[in-house]
N, C-alpha and C positions, 0 to 999 in steps of 0.2 A: 504494500500500500504506500510506503514512503516514496517509491519511485514515481508514482502518479502525482503525489504532492510536489515533489521536486520538479517534475516536468511542468506541472501547472504553474508553479511559482516562476520558473524560468520563462515560460511563454508569456505570462502576465507582465513580467518586468520588461520583456522585449516588445510588448504591445501586440502580440499575435492574437488573433481572434480565438476565443475559447473553443469553438467547434473544431477549428483546425488543429489546435494543440491536442484536444481529446482524440481526434482521428489519428494524428501522428503517433500518439502514445499507444493507442490500440493496435495500429498496424505494426508497430515495432514489437509489441508484446506478442502478437500472433506470429510474427516472423521468428521470434525467439522460441516460442512453443513448437512451431513446426520444425525448426532446426533441432530441437531436443528430440522430437519424434523420429527424425532421420537417424539419430544415434541409437535410439531404443528399439526400433523396429525396421522392418524392410520397407523403407519409403525412399524412393528415388528422387532425384532433383526435379525432374519434370513433373512428377505427381505432387511434390511439395509446392512447386510454383503454381500449379493449377489450383490447389487448395487455397493458397493465399489469394490468388486472383479472384476466385469465386466468392471469397468472404469480403472483398472490398466494399461492395454496396451495403452489406449488412453492417460493417464497421462504421461506415459513414452515417448510416441511420442511427445506430446506437450512440455515436458520438454526439449527434445533434440532440438526442433525447436526454443524455446524461450530463450535459454541461451545467445544469442547474444544481447547485450544491445541496439544495433541499431534497432533491430526488436521488442523488447519488448515494448508493449504499454498498460499500465494499468492505468486507471484513473477512480476512483469511488468516486466522492465527496459526492454523496447522502448517500452512506453507511457510510462514515466517519461522516457526519453531524448527521445522525440518531443515530450512536453510541455515539456521544457526548451528545445528548439530552436524551438518555435512562435513566440516573440516576434521571432526573427531571420529568419523566412521572408520572401521577397520579396512573397508574397501571403498575407495573413492570413485565417484561417478565422473564421467567426462574427463578422463585422465589425458586424453589426446589434446 
């Protein structure tokens, strides 16, 4: 969640429209998740690019709907806890 706050703060300080900042953050997040899927499963570059391309319209729609702070609700504590534990795991993910 803190990455979204930092992205929003930077976009706001630069004077970028909130819809554009939200769309850019969501697109980057999806790109990171698809890249992780490529390492975890048999997902080639062409299929990964197709998935991202097919999600662009949905991402833009969601970005426009979620730019109001009163309606945005993101809370993912398990992801944050897992991220904090990752350096101490006996087997590391994404070693490459």
